[in-house]
N, CA, C and O atoms as a Maestro MAE file, in Angstrom:
{
 s_m_m2io_version
 :::
 2.0.0
}

f_m_ct {
 s_m_title
 :::
 protein
 m_atom[344] {
  # First column is atom index #
  i_m_mmod_type
  r_m_x_coord
  r_m_y_coord
  r_m_z_coord
  i_m_residue_number
  s_m_chain_name
  s_m_pdb_residue_name
  s_m_pdb_atom_name
  i_m_atomic_number
  :::
  1 25 0.837 -1.187 0.000 1 A "ASN " " N  " 7
  2 3 0.000 0.000 0.000 1 A "ASN " " CA " 6
  3 2 0.876 1.242 0.000 1 A "ASN " " C  " 6
  4 15 1.660 1.443 0.927 1 A "ASN " " O  " 8
  5 25 0.754 2.077 -1.022 2 A "PRO " " N  " 7
  6 3 1.554 3.303 -1.058 2 A "PRO " " CA " 6
  7 2 1.121 4.284 0.026 2 A "PRO " " C  " 6
  8 15 -0.055 4.391 0.373 2 A "PRO " " O  " 8
  9 25 2.089 4.973 0.531 3 A "LEU " " N  " 7
  10 3 1.824 5.992 1.544 3 A "LEU " " CA " 6
  11 2 1.851 7.351 0.863 3 A "LEU " " C  " 6
  12 15 2.797 7.656 0.136 3 A "LEU " " O  " 8
  13 25 0.855 8.151 1.078 4 A "ARG " " N  " 7
  14 3 0.794 9.478 0.476 4 A "ARG " " CA " 6
  15 2 0.657 10.499 1.584 4 A "ARG " " C  " 6
  16 15 0.023 10.263 2.613 4 A "ARG " " O  " 8
  17 25 1.280 11.653 1.335 5 A "ALA " " N  " 7
  18 3 1.211 12.735 2.314 5 A "ALA " " CA " 6
  19 2 1.030 14.049 1.584 5 A "ALA " " C  " 6
  20 15 1.392 14.182 0.415 5 A "ALA " " O  " 8
  21 25 0.472 15.007 2.277 6 A "THR " " N  " 7
  22 3 0.320 16.356 1.741 6 A "THR " " CA " 6
  23 2 1.215 17.268 2.548 6 A "THR " " C  " 6
  24 15 1.268 17.185 3.775 6 A "THR " " O  " 8
  25 25 1.915 18.136 1.851 7 A "LEU " " N  " 7
  26 3 2.859 19.032 2.506 7 A "LEU " " CA " 6
  27 2 2.633 20.439 1.996 7 A "LEU " " C  " 6
  28 15 2.391 20.649 0.807 7 A "LEU " " O  " 8
  29 25 2.711 21.389 2.887 8 A "SER " " N  " 7
  30 3 2.687 22.784 2.458 8 A "SER " " CA " 6
  31 2 3.902 23.468 3.076 8 A "SER " " C  " 6
  32 15 4.303 23.164 4.200 8 A "SER " " O  " 8
  33 25 4.468 24.384 2.329 9 A "ALA " " N  " 7
  34 3 5.670 25.081 2.789 9 A "ALA " " CA " 6
  35 2 5.628 26.520 2.321 9 A "ALA " " C  " 6
  36 15 5.015 26.844 1.304 9 A "ALA " " O  " 8
  37 25 6.283 27.366 3.071 10 A "SER " " N  " 7
  38 3 6.453 28.748 2.628 10 A "SER " " CA " 6
  39 2 7.923 29.102 2.813 10 A "SER " " C  " 6
  40 15 8.554 28.680 3.783 10 A "SER " " O  " 8
  41 25 8.458 29.871 1.886 11 A "PHE " " N  " 7
  42 3 9.868 30.216 1.892 11 A "PHE " " CA " 6
  43 2 10.016 31.726 1.995 11 A "PHE " " C  " 6
  44 15 9.222 32.489 1.445 11 A "PHE " " O  " 8
  45 25 11.036 32.129 2.704 12 A "ILE " " N  " 7
  46 3 11.335 33.553 2.797 12 A "ILE " " CA " 6
  47 2 12.719 33.781 2.230 12 A "ILE " " C  " 6
  48 15 13.568 32.890 2.263 12 A "ILE " " O  " 8
  49 25 12.941 34.955 1.719 13 A "GLN " " N  " 7
  50 3 14.251 35.286 1.174 13 A "GLN " " CA " 6
  51 2 15.101 35.862 2.294 13 A "GLN " " C  " 6
  52 15 14.648 36.714 3.059 13 A "GLN " " O  " 8
  53 25 16.339 35.386 2.383 14 A "VAL " " N  " 7
  54 3 17.271 35.906 3.365 14 A "VAL " " CA " 6
  55 2 17.898 37.170 2.794 14 A "VAL " " C  " 6
  56 15 18.526 37.109 1.736 14 A "VAL " " O  " 8
  57 25 17.749 38.312 3.458 15 A "PRO " " N  " 7
  58 3 18.321 39.552 2.912 15 A "PRO " " CA " 6
  59 2 19.839 39.541 2.961 15 A "PRO " " C  " 6
  60 15 20.435 38.992 3.888 15 A "PRO " " O  " 8
  61 25 20.455 40.144 1.967 16 A "PHE " " N  " 7
  62 3 21.907 40.261 1.932 16 A "PHE " " CA " 6
  63 2 22.343 41.262 2.984 16 A "PHE " " C  " 6
  64 15 21.822 42.376 3.035 16 A "PHE " " O  " 8
  65 25 23.292 40.879 3.822 17 A "ALA " " N  " 7
  66 3 23.705 41.725 4.940 17 A "ALA " " CA " 6
  67 2 25.097 42.300 4.751 17 A "ALA " " C  " 6
  68 15 25.774 42.602 5.734 17 A "ALA " " O  " 8
  69 25 25.536 42.457 3.522 18 A "GLY " " N  " 7
  70 3 26.856 43.048 3.294 18 A "GLY " " CA " 6
  71 2 27.935 42.000 3.249 18 A "GLY " " C  " 6
  72 15 27.696 40.866 2.833 18 A "GLY " " O  " 8
  73 25 29.122 42.375 3.674 19 A "ASN " " N  " 7
  74 3 30.283 41.506 3.569 19 A "ASN " " CA " 6
  75 2 30.577 40.786 4.887 19 A "ASN " " C  " 6
  76 15 31.724 40.419 5.140 19 A "ASN " " O  " 8
  77 25 29.595 40.587 5.701 20 A "ASP " " N  " 7
  78 3 29.761 39.899 6.971 20 A "ASP " " CA " 6
  79 2 29.897 38.402 6.705 20 A "ASP " " C  " 6
  80 15 28.970 37.785 6.181 20 A "ASP " " O  " 8
  81 25 31.025 37.814 7.054 21 A "ARG " " N  " 7
  82 3 31.289 36.398 6.787 21 A "ARG " " CA " 6
  83 2 30.219 35.496 7.404 21 A "ARG " " C  " 6
  84 15 29.830 34.496 6.800 21 A "ARG " " O  " 8
  85 25 29.740 35.846 8.607 22 A "ALA " " N  " 7
  86 3 28.723 35.018 9.250 22 A "ALA " " CA " 6
  87 2 27.438 34.996 8.434 22 A "ALA " " C  " 6
  88 15 26.774 33.962 8.357 22 A "ALA " " O  " 8
  89 25 27.080 36.121 7.826 23 A "SER " " N  " 7
  90 3 25.845 36.173 7.048 23 A "SER " " CA " 6
  91 2 25.990 35.441 5.723 23 A "SER " " C  " 6
  92 15 24.983 35.061 5.126 23 A "SER " " O  " 8
  93 25 27.207 35.231 5.248 24 A "LEU " " N  " 7
  94 3 27.410 34.533 3.992 24 A "LEU " " CA " 6
  95 2 27.592 33.027 4.174 24 A "LEU " " C  " 6
  96 15 27.694 32.292 3.192 24 A "LEU " " O  " 8
  97 25 27.633 32.568 5.424 25 A "SER " " N  " 7
  98 3 27.903 31.157 5.664 25 A "SER " " CA " 6
  99 2 26.802 30.248 5.146 25 A "SER " " C  " 6
  100 15 27.039 29.058 4.941 25 A "SER " " O  " 8
  101 25 25.621 30.770 4.932 26 A "TRP " " N  " 7
  102 3 24.516 29.965 4.419 26 A "TRP " " CA " 6
  103 2 24.607 29.773 2.912 26 A "TRP " " C  " 6
  104 15 23.871 28.957 2.356 26 A "TRP " " O  " 8
  105 25 25.493 30.504 2.234 27 A "GLN " " N  " 7
  106 3 25.589 30.420 0.786 27 A "GLN " " CA " 6
  107 2 26.493 29.272 0.359 27 A "GLN " " C  " 6
  108 15 27.517 29.002 0.987 27 A "GLN " " O  " 8
  109 25 26.101 28.611 -0.704 28 A "SER " " N  " 7
  110 3 26.868 27.508 -1.260 28 A "SER " " CA " 6
  111 2 27.956 28.057 -2.174 28 A "SER " " C  " 6
  112 15 27.743 29.092 -2.805 28 A "SER " " O  " 8
  113 25 29.122 27.403 -2.272 29 A "PRO " " N  " 7
  114 3 30.189 27.901 -3.137 29 A "PRO " " CA " 6
  115 2 29.880 27.784 -4.626 29 A "PRO " " C  " 6
  116 15 30.585 28.371 -5.446 29 A "PRO " " O  " 8
  117 25 28.848 27.041 -4.986 30 A "ASP " " N  " 7
  118 3 28.543 26.874 -6.401 30 A "ASP " " CA " 6
  119 2 27.409 27.776 -6.889 30 A "ASP " " C  " 6
  120 15 26.856 27.556 -7.966 30 A "ASP " " O  " 8
  121 25 27.063 28.797 -6.089 31 A "ILE " " N  " 7
  122 3 26.055 29.757 -6.524 31 A "ILE " " CA " 6
  123 2 26.667 31.148 -6.580 31 A "ILE " " C  " 6
  124 15 27.752 31.388 -6.049 31 A "ILE " " O  " 8
  125 25 25.963 32.047 -7.223 32 A "THR " " N  " 7
  126 3 26.418 33.422 -7.314 32 A "THR " " CA " 6
  127 2 26.278 34.097 -5.954 32 A "THR " " C  " 6
  128 15 25.264 33.941 -5.274 32 A "THR " " O  " 8
  129 25 27.306 34.847 -5.566 33 A "LYS " " N  " 7
  130 3 27.297 35.581 -4.306 33 A "LYS " " CA " 6
  131 2 27.450 37.069 -4.600 33 A "LYS " " C  " 6
  132 15 27.737 37.463 -5.730 33 A "LYS " " O  " 8
  133 25 27.259 37.869 -3.594 34 A "LEU " " N  " 7
  134 3 27.462 39.301 -3.705 34 A "LEU " " CA " 6
  135 2 28.542 39.729 -2.725 34 A "LEU " " C  " 6
  136 15 28.686 39.140 -1.654 34 A "LEU " " O  " 8
  137 25 29.298 40.749 -3.091 35 A "HIS " " N  " 7
  138 3 30.352 41.277 -2.236 35 A "HIS " " CA " 6
  139 2 30.289 42.796 -2.285 35 A "HIS " " C  " 6
  140 15 30.319 43.386 -3.365 35 A "HIS " " O  " 8
  141 25 30.204 43.424 -1.133 36 A "LEU " " N  " 7
  142 3 30.212 44.874 -1.045 36 A "LEU " " CA " 6
  143 2 31.659 45.325 -0.855 36 A "LEU " " C  " 6
  144 15 32.296 44.977 0.139 36 A "LEU " " O  " 8
  145 25 32.172 46.090 -1.800 37 A "VAL " " N  " 7
  146 3 33.560 46.534 -1.764 37 A "VAL " " CA " 6
  147 2 33.754 47.529 -0.624 37 A "VAL " " C  " 6
  148 15 32.979 48.473 -0.469 37 A "VAL " " O  " 8
  149 25 34.802 47.302 0.174 38 A "THR " " N  " 7
  150 3 35.169 48.221 1.240 38 A "THR " " CA " 6
  151 2 36.549 48.799 0.927 38 A "THR " " C  " 6
  152 15 37.265 48.286 0.067 38 A "THR " " O  " 8
  153 25 36.912 49.861 1.627 39 A "ALA " " N  " 7
  154 3 38.215 50.497 1.413 39 A "ALA " " CA " 6
  155 2 39.325 49.465 1.606 39 A "ALA " " C  " 6
  156 15 39.321 48.718 2.585 39 A "ALA " " O  " 8
  157 25 40.254 49.427 0.689 40 A "GLY " " N  " 7
  158 3 41.381 48.504 0.775 40 A "GLY " " CA " 6
  159 2 41.171 47.184 0.055 40 A "GLY " " C  " 6
  160 15 42.114 46.409 -0.102 40 A "GLY " " O  " 8
  161 25 39.937 46.916 -0.389 41 A "ASP " " N  " 7
  162 3 39.682 45.682 -1.133 41 A "ASP " " CA " 6
  163 2 40.369 45.720 -2.490 41 A "ASP " " C  " 6
  164 15 40.408 46.758 -3.152 41 A "ASP " " O  " 8
  165 25 40.904 44.590 -2.890 42 A "THR " " N  " 7
  166 3 41.411 44.427 -4.256 42 A "THR " " CA " 6
  167 2 40.711 43.211 -4.838 42 A "THR " " C  " 6
  168 15 40.250 42.337 -4.104 42 A "THR " " O  " 8
  169 25 40.638 43.161 -6.141 43 A "ILE " " N  " 7
  170 3 39.977 42.035 -6.788 43 A "ILE " " CA " 6
  171 2 40.737 40.740 -6.519 43 A "ILE " " C  " 6
  172 15 40.145 39.661 -6.485 43 A "ILE " " O  " 8
  173 25 42.035 40.850 -6.330 44 A "TYR " " N  " 7
  174 3 42.860 39.674 -6.041 44 A "TYR " " CA " 6
  175 2 42.551 39.114 -4.652 44 A "TYR " " C  " 6
  176 15 42.430 37.901 -4.481 44 A "TYR " " O  " 8
  177 25 42.422 40.011 -3.653 45 A "ASN " " N  " 7
  178 3 42.103 39.568 -2.294 45 A "ASN " " CA " 6
  179 2 40.701 38.972 -2.216 45 A "ASN " " C  " 6
  180 15 40.474 37.981 -1.522 45 A "ASN " " O  " 8
  181 25 39.764 39.587 -2.936 46 A "ILE " " N  " 7
  182 3 38.402 39.064 -2.947 46 A "ILE " " CA " 6
  183 2 38.393 37.656 -3.536 46 A "ILE " " C  " 6
  184 15 37.757 36.758 -2.985 46 A "ILE " " O  " 8
  185 25 39.093 37.460 -4.650 47 A "ALA " " N  " 7
  186 3 39.169 36.140 -5.277 47 A "ALA " " CA " 6
  187 2 39.804 35.122 -4.336 47 A "ALA " " C  " 6
  188 15 39.318 33.997 -4.217 47 A "ALA " " O  " 8
  189 25 40.886 35.511 -3.671 48 A "ARG " " N  " 7
  190 3 41.563 34.595 -2.745 48 A "ARG " " CA " 6
  191 2 40.660 34.227 -1.569 48 A "ARG " " C  " 6
  192 15 40.595 33.063 -1.175 48 A "ARG " " O  " 8
  193 25 39.959 35.222 -1.007 49 A "ASN " " N  " 7
  194 3 39.093 34.961 0.148 49 A "ASN " " CA " 6
  195 2 37.881 34.102 -0.214 49 A "ASN " " C  " 6
  196 15 37.474 33.243 0.568 49 A "ASN " " O  " 8
  197 25 37.313 34.328 -1.383 50 A "GLU " " N  " 7
  198 3 36.098 33.614 -1.779 50 A "GLU " " CA " 6
  199 2 36.378 32.252 -2.408 50 A "GLU " " C  " 6
  200 15 35.658 31.286 -2.153 50 A "GLU " " O  " 8
  201 25 37.421 32.175 -3.227 51 A "TYR " " N  " 7
  202 3 37.665 30.964 -3.996 51 A "TYR " " CA " 6
  203 2 38.941 30.227 -3.603 51 A "TYR " " C  " 6
  204 15 39.191 29.120 -4.078 51 A "TYR " " O  " 8
  205 25 39.748 30.837 -2.741 52 A "GLY " " N  " 7
  206 3 40.972 30.179 -2.310 52 A "GLY " " CA " 6
  207 2 42.155 30.416 -3.224 52 A "GLY " " C  " 6
  208 15 43.237 29.883 -2.977 52 A "GLY " " O  " 8
  209 25 41.976 31.205 -4.279 53 A "SER " " N  " 7
  210 3 43.063 31.477 -5.205 53 A "SER " " CA " 6
  211 2 42.826 32.820 -5.900 53 A "SER " " C  " 6
  212 15 41.704 33.141 -6.291 53 A "SER " " O  " 8
  213 25 43.897 33.594 -6.046 54 A "GLU " " N  " 7
  214 3 43.807 34.873 -6.751 54 A "GLU " " CA " 6
  215 2 43.551 34.690 -8.243 54 A "GLU " " C  " 6
  216 15 43.127 35.628 -8.918 54 A "GLU " " O  " 8
  217 25 43.800 33.510 -8.752 55 A "SER " " N  " 7
  218 3 43.714 33.271 -10.194 55 A "SER " " CA " 6
  219 2 42.303 33.432 -10.762 55 A "SER " " C  " 6
  220 15 42.134 33.474 -11.980 55 A "SER " " O  " 8
  221 25 41.302 33.523 -9.910 56 A "TYR " " N  " 7
  222 3 39.924 33.669 -10.377 56 A "TYR " " CA " 6
  223 2 39.498 35.125 -10.530 56 A "TYR " " C  " 6
  224 15 38.321 35.394 -10.772 56 A "TYR " " O  " 8
  225 25 40.421 36.064 -10.395 57 A "TYR " " N  " 7
  226 3 40.061 37.479 -10.460 57 A "TYR " " CA " 6
  227 2 39.463 37.876 -11.807 57 A "TYR " " C  " 6
  228 15 38.594 38.746 -11.864 57 A "TYR " " O  " 8
  229 25 39.919 37.250 -12.890 58 A "LEU " " N  " 7
  230 3 39.380 37.594 -14.209 58 A "LEU " " CA " 6
  231 2 37.916 37.193 -14.359 58 A "LEU " " C  " 6
  232 15 37.157 37.865 -15.057 58 A "LEU " " O  " 8
  233 25 37.520 36.117 -13.716 59 A "GLN " " N  " 7
  234 3 36.121 35.705 -13.773 59 A "GLN " " CA " 6
  235 2 35.232 36.702 -13.021 59 A "GLN " " C  " 6
  236 15 34.099 36.959 -13.429 59 A "GLN " " O  " 8
  237 25 35.745 37.255 -11.931 60 A "ILE " " N  " 7
  238 3 35.005 38.290 -11.207 60 A "ILE " " CA " 6
  239 2 34.897 39.545 -12.062 60 A "ILE " " C  " 6
  240 15 33.822 40.132 -12.181 60 A "ILE " " O  " 8
  241 25 36.011 39.952 -12.656 61 A "ALA " " N  " 7
  242 3 36.013 41.148 -13.510 61 A "ALA " " CA " 6
  243 2 35.054 40.981 -14.683 61 A "ALA " " C  " 6
  244 15 34.316 41.908 -15.017 61 A "ALA " " O  " 8
  245 25 35.059 39.824 -15.303 62 A "GLU " " N  " 7
  246 3 34.179 39.567 -16.445 62 A "GLU " " CA " 6
  247 2 32.703 39.577 -16.034 62 A "GLU " " C  " 6
  248 15 31.870 40.133 -16.749 62 A "GLU " " O  " 8
  249 25 32.376 38.972 -14.897 63 A "ALA " " N  " 7
  250 3 30.986 38.915 -14.433 63 A "ALA " " CA " 6
  251 2 30.433 40.300 -14.112 63 A "ALA " " C  " 6
  252 15 29.226 40.526 -14.187 63 A "ALA " " O  " 8
  253 25 31.326 41.230 -13.752 64 A "ASN " " N  " 7
  254 3 30.901 42.579 -13.382 64 A "ASN " " CA " 6
  255 2 31.186 43.605 -14.464 64 A "ASN " " C  " 6
  256 15 30.966 44.799 -14.262 64 A "ASN " " O  " 8
  257 25 31.672 43.151 -15.608 65 A "ASP " " N  " 7
  258 3 32.000 44.029 -16.730 65 A "ASP " " CA " 6
  259 2 32.920 45.172 -16.284 65 A "ASP " " C  " 6
  260 15 32.717 46.333 -16.639 65 A "ASP " " O  " 8
  261 25 33.935 44.804 -15.497 66 A "LEU " " N  " 7
  262 3 34.878 45.804 -14.984 66 A "LEU " " CA " 6
  263 2 35.939 46.103 -16.023 66 A "LEU " " C  " 6
  264 15 36.618 45.192 -16.499 66 A "LEU " " O  " 8
  265 25 36.087 47.351 -16.374 67 A "LYS " " N  " 7
  266 3 37.123 47.767 -17.323 67 A "LYS " " CA " 6
  267 2 38.447 48.006 -16.593 67 A "LYS " " C  " 6
  268 15 39.511 47.630 -17.085 67 A "LYS " " O  " 8
  269 25 38.371 48.634 -15.418 68 A "ASN " " N  " 7
  270 3 39.563 48.901 -14.619 68 A "ASN " " CA " 6
  271 2 39.393 48.213 -13.269 68 A "ASN " " C  " 6
  272 15 38.975 48.836 -12.292 68 A "ASN " " O  " 8
  273 25 39.719 46.927 -13.225 69 A "TYR " " N  " 7
  274 3 39.502 46.149 -12.008 69 A "TYR " " CA " 6
  275 2 40.555 46.414 -10.932 69 A "TYR " " C  " 6
  276 15 40.447 45.888 -9.824 69 A "TYR " " O  " 8
  277 25 41.559 47.213 -11.239 70 A "ARG " " N  " 7
  278 3 42.586 47.516 -10.231 70 A "ARG " " CA " 6
  279 2 42.165 48.635 -9.298 70 A "ARG " " C  " 6
  280 15 42.789 48.853 -8.260 70 A "ARG " " O  " 8
  281 25 41.109 49.345 -9.666 71 A "ARG " " N  " 7
  282 3 40.596 50.422 -8.813 71 A "ARG " " CA " 6
  283 2 39.137 50.151 -8.494 71 A "ARG " " C  " 6
  284 15 38.236 50.576 -9.217 71 A "ARG " " O  " 8
  285 25 38.924 49.446 -7.413 72 A "LEU " " N  " 7
  286 3 37.559 49.166 -6.980 72 A "LEU " " CA " 6
  287 2 37.065 50.318 -6.114 72 A "LEU " " C  " 6
  288 15 37.784 50.798 -5.238 72 A "LEU " " O  " 8
  289 25 35.852 50.751 -6.359 73 A "VAL " " N  " 7
  290 3 35.265 51.868 -5.622 73 A "VAL " " CA " 6
  291 2 34.517 51.320 -4.406 73 A "VAL " " C  " 6
  292 15 33.614 50.498 -4.556 73 A "VAL " " O  " 8
  293 25 34.891 51.775 -3.188 74 A "PRO " " N  " 7
  294 3 34.156 51.324 -1.995 74 A "PRO " " CA " 6
  295 2 32.669 51.624 -2.140 74 A "PRO " " C  " 6
  296 15 32.274 52.681 -2.632 74 A "PRO " " O  " 8
  297 25 31.860 50.670 -1.702 75 A "GLY " " N  " 7
  298 3 30.413 50.804 -1.806 75 A "GLY " " CA " 6
  299 2 29.840 50.111 -3.028 75 A "GLY " " C  " 6
  300 15 28.626 49.938 -3.135 75 A "GLY " " O  " 8
  301 25 30.713 49.711 -3.958 76 A "THR " " N  " 7
  302 3 30.266 48.999 -5.147 76 A "THR " " CA " 6
  303 2 29.921 47.561 -4.765 76 A "THR " " C  " 6
  304 15 30.636 46.924 -3.992 76 A "THR " " O  " 8
  305 25 28.832 47.068 -5.310 77 A "GLN " " N  " 7
  306 3 28.451 45.688 -5.063 77 A "GLN " " CA " 6
  307 2 28.908 44.840 -6.245 77 A "GLN " " C  " 6
  308 15 28.536 45.104 -7.388 77 A "GLN " " O  " 8
  309 25 29.717 43.823 -5.963 78 A "LEU " " N  " 7
  310 3 30.240 42.939 -6.997 78 A "LEU " " CA " 6
  311 2 29.506 41.606 -6.985 78 A "LEU " " C  " 6
  312 15 29.132 41.092 -5.930 78 A "LEU " " O  " 8
  313 25 29.312 41.068 -8.157 79 A "ILE " " N  " 7
  314 3 28.774 39.720 -8.304 79 A "ILE " " CA " 6
  315 2 29.958 38.757 -8.284 79 A "ILE " " C  " 6
  316 15 30.923 38.936 -9.028 79 A "ILE " " O  " 8
  317 25 29.884 37.748 -7.443 80 A "LEU " " N  " 7
  318 3 30.916 36.706 -7.391 80 A "LEU " " CA " 6
  319 2 30.294 35.438 -7.972 80 A "LEU " " C  " 6
  320 15 29.550 34.733 -7.290 80 A "LEU " " O  " 8
  321 25 30.605 35.154 -9.238 81 A "PRO " " N  " 7
  322 3 29.956 34.027 -9.923 81 A "PRO " " CA " 6
  323 2 30.516 32.690 -9.468 81 A "PRO " " C  " 6
  324 15 31.596 32.630 -8.881 81 A "PRO " " O  " 8
  325 25 29.782 31.621 -9.738 82 A "PRO " " N  " 7
  326 3 30.381 30.298 -9.548 82 A "PRO " " CA " 6
  327 2 31.591 30.211 -10.464 82 A "PRO " " C  " 6
  328 15 31.497 30.583 -11.634 82 A "PRO " " O  " 8
  329 25 32.710 29.737 -9.972 83 A "VAL " " N  " 7
  330 3 33.927 29.734 -10.784 83 A "VAL " " CA " 6
  331 2 33.974 28.521 -11.690 83 A "VAL " " C  " 6
  332 15 33.455 27.451 -11.372 83 A "VAL " " O  " 8
  333 25 34.611 28.725 -12.822 84 A "LYS " " N  " 7
  334 3 34.820 27.633 -13.777 84 A "LYS " " CA " 6
  335 2 36.237 27.117 -13.555 84 A "LYS " " C  " 6
  336 15 37.211 27.840 -13.767 84 A "LYS " " O  " 8
  337 25 36.341 25.888 -13.138 85 A "THR " " N  " 7
  338 3 37.667 25.307 -12.926 85 A "THR " " CA " 6
  339 2 38.102 24.581 -14.181 85 A "THR " " C  " 6
  340 15 37.282 24.148 -14.991 85 A "THR " " O  " 8
  341 25 39.398 24.458 -14.320 86 A "VAL " " N  " 7
  342 3 39.952 23.815 -15.516 86 A "VAL " " CA " 6
  343 2 40.192 22.354 -15.283 86 A "VAL " " C  " 6
  344 15 40.656 21.654 -16.183 86 A "VAL " " O  " 8
  :::
 }
 m_bond[343] {
  # First column is bond index #
  i_m_from
  i_m_to
  i_m_order
  :::
  1 1 2 1
  2 2 3 1
  3 3 4 2
  4 3 5 1
  5 5 6 1
  6 6 7 1
  7 7 8 2
  8 7 9 1
  9 9 10 1
  10 10 11 1
  11 11 12 2
  12 11 13 1
  13 13 14 1
  14 14 15 1
  15 15 16 2
  16 15 17 1
  17 17 18 1
  18 18 19 1
  19 19 20 2
  20 19 21 1
  21 21 22 1
  22 22 23 1
  23 23 24 2
  24 23 25 1
  25 25 26 1
  26 26 27 1
  27 27 28 2
  28 27 29 1
  29 29 30 1
  30 30 31 1
  31 31 32 2
  32 31 33 1
  33 33 34 1
  34 34 35 1
  35 35 36 2
  36 35 37 1
  37 37 38 1
  38 38 39 1
  39 39 40 2
  40 39 41 1
  41 41 42 1
  42 42 43 1
  43 43 44 2
  44 43 45 1
  45 45 46 1
  46 46 47 1
  47 47 48 2
  48 47 49 1
  49 49 50 1
  50 50 51 1
  51 51 52 2
  52 51 53 1
  53 53 54 1
  54 54 55 1
  55 55 56 2
  56 55 57 1
  57 57 58 1
  58 58 59 1
  59 59 60 2
  60 59 61 1
  61 61 62 1
  62 62 63 1
  63 63 64 2
  64 63 65 1
  65 65 66 1
  66 66 67 1
  67 67 68 2
  68 67 69 1
  69 69 70 1
  70 70 71 1
  71 71 72 2
  72 71 73 1
  73 73 74 1
  74 74 75 1
  75 75 76 2
  76 75 77 1
  77 77 78 1
  78 78 79 1
  79 79 80 2
  80 79 81 1
  81 81 82 1
  82 82 83 1
  83 83 84 2
  84 83 85 1
  85 85 86 1
  86 86 87 1
  87 87 88 2
  88 87 89 1
  89 89 90 1
  90 90 91 1
  91 91 92 2
  92 91 93 1
  93 93 94 1
  94 94 95 1
  95 95 96 2
  96 95 97 1
  97 97 98 1
  98 98 99 1
  99 99 100 2
  100 99 101 1
  101 101 102 1
  102 102 103 1
  103 103 104 2
  104 103 105 1
  105 105 106 1
  106 106 107 1
  107 107 108 2
  108 107 109 1
  109 109 110 1
  110 110 111 1
  111 111 112 2
  112 111 113 1
  113 113 114 1
  114 114 115 1
  115 115 116 2
  116 115 117 1
  117 117 118 1
  118 118 119 1
  119 119 120 2
  120 119 121 1
  121 121 122 1
  122 122 123 1
  123 123 124 2
  124 123 125 1
  125 125 126 1
  126 126 127 1
  127 127 128 2
  128 127 129 1
  129 129 130 1
  130 130 131 1
  131 131 132 2
  132 131 133 1
  133 133 134 1
  134 134 135 1
  135 135 136 2
  136 135 137 1
  137 137 138 1
  138 138 139 1
  139 139 140 2
  140 139 141 1
  141 141 142 1
  142 142 143 1
  143 143 144 2
  144 143 145 1
  145 145 146 1
  146 146 147 1
  147 147 148 2
  148 147 149 1
  149 149 150 1
  150 150 151 1
  151 151 152 2
  152 151 153 1
  153 153 154 1
  154 154 155 1
  155 155 156 2
  156 155 157 1
  157 157 158 1
  158 158 159 1
  159 159 160 2
  160 159 161 1
  161 161 162 1
  162 162 163 1
  163 163 164 2
  164 163 165 1
  165 165 166 1
  166 166 167 1
  167 167 168 2
  168 167 169 1
  169 169 170 1
  170 170 171 1
  171 171 172 2
  172 171 173 1
  173 173 174 1
  174 174 175 1
  175 175 176 2
  176 175 177 1
  177 177 178 1
  178 178 179 1
  179 179 180 2
  180 179 181 1
  181 181 182 1
  182 182 183 1
  183 183 184 2
  184 183 185 1
  185 185 186 1
  186 186 187 1
  187 187 188 2
  188 187 189 1
  189 189 190 1
  190 190 191 1
  191 191 192 2
  192 191 193 1
  193 193 194 1
  194 194 195 1
  195 195 196 2
  196 195 197 1
  197 197 198 1
  198 198 199 1
  199 199 200 2
  200 199 201 1
  201 201 202 1
  202 202 203 1
  203 203 204 2
  204 203 205 1
  205 205 206 1
  206 206 207 1
  207 207 208 2
  208 207 209 1
  209 209 210 1
  210 210 211 1
  211 211 212 2
  212 211 213 1
  213 213 214 1
  214 214 215 1
  215 215 216 2
  216 215 217 1
  217 217 218 1
  218 218 219 1
  219 219 220 2
  220 219 221 1
  221 221 222 1
  222 222 223 1
  223 223 224 2
  224 223 225 1
  225 225 226 1
  226 226 227 1
  227 227 228 2
  228 227 229 1
  229 229 230 1
  230 230 231 1
  231 231 232 2
  232 231 233 1
  233 233 234 1
  234 234 235 1
  235 235 236 2
  236 235 237 1
  237 237 238 1
  238 238 239 1
  239 239 240 2
  240 239 241 1
  241 241 242 1
  242 242 243 1
  243 243 244 2
  244 243 245 1
  245 245 246 1
  246 246 247 1
  247 247 248 2
  248 247 249 1
  249 249 250 1
  250 250 251 1
  251 251 252 2
  252 251 253 1
  253 253 254 1
  254 254 255 1
  255 255 256 2
  256 255 257 1
  257 257 258 1
  258 258 259 1
  259 259 260 2
  260 259 261 1
  261 261 262 1
  262 262 263 1
  263 263 264 2
  264 263 265 1
  265 265 266 1
  266 266 267 1
  267 267 268 2
  268 267 269 1
  269 269 270 1
  270 270 271 1
  271 271 272 2
  272 271 273 1
  273 273 274 1
  274 274 275 1
  275 275 276 2
  276 275 277 1
  277 277 278 1
  278 278 279 1
  279 279 280 2
  280 279 281 1
  281 281 282 1
  282 282 283 1
  283 283 284 2
  284 283 285 1
  285 285 286 1
  286 286 287 1
  287 287 288 2
  288 287 289 1
  289 289 290 1
  290 290 291 1
  291 291 292 2
  292 291 293 1
  293 293 294 1
  294 294 295 1
  295 295 296 2
  296 295 297 1
  297 297 298 1
  298 298 299 1
  299 299 300 2
  300 299 301 1
  301 301 302 1
  302 302 303 1
  303 303 304 2
  304 303 305 1
  305 305 306 1
  306 306 307 1
  307 307 308 2
  308 307 309 1
  309 309 310 1
  310 310 311 1
  311 311 312 2
  312 311 313 1
  313 313 314 1
  314 314 315 1
  315 315 316 2
  316 315 317 1
  317 317 318 1
  318 318 319 1
  319 319 320 2
  320 319 321 1
  321 321 322 1
  322 322 323 1
  323 323 324 2
  324 323 325 1
  325 325 326 1
  326 326 327 1
  327 327 328 2
  328 327 329 1
  329 329 330 1
  330 330 331 1
  331 331 332 2
  332 331 333 1
  333 333 334 1
  334 334 335 1
  335 335 336 2
  336 335 337 1
  337 337 338 1
  338 338 339 1
  339 339 340 2
  340 339 341 1
  341 341 342 1
  342 342 343 1
  343 343 344 2
  :::
 }
}
């Protein structure tokens, strides 16, 4: 005899809370994330902190259509895409 059940669920969106590491802990590494640029941030440091290697900086620059990625403006929100590994 098959067992059947009815389920109802409601989902809420978790608001982005900036660059707080604790608030980002719920995010999976294979999804797009957001990063709020603060003074002193470089695209290389962001790549190293998020992906474990500076070598992914070009993927961040490409996802954000950055022409001059060496000068990040504090307050800018960057998209951190899922990285493509080789």
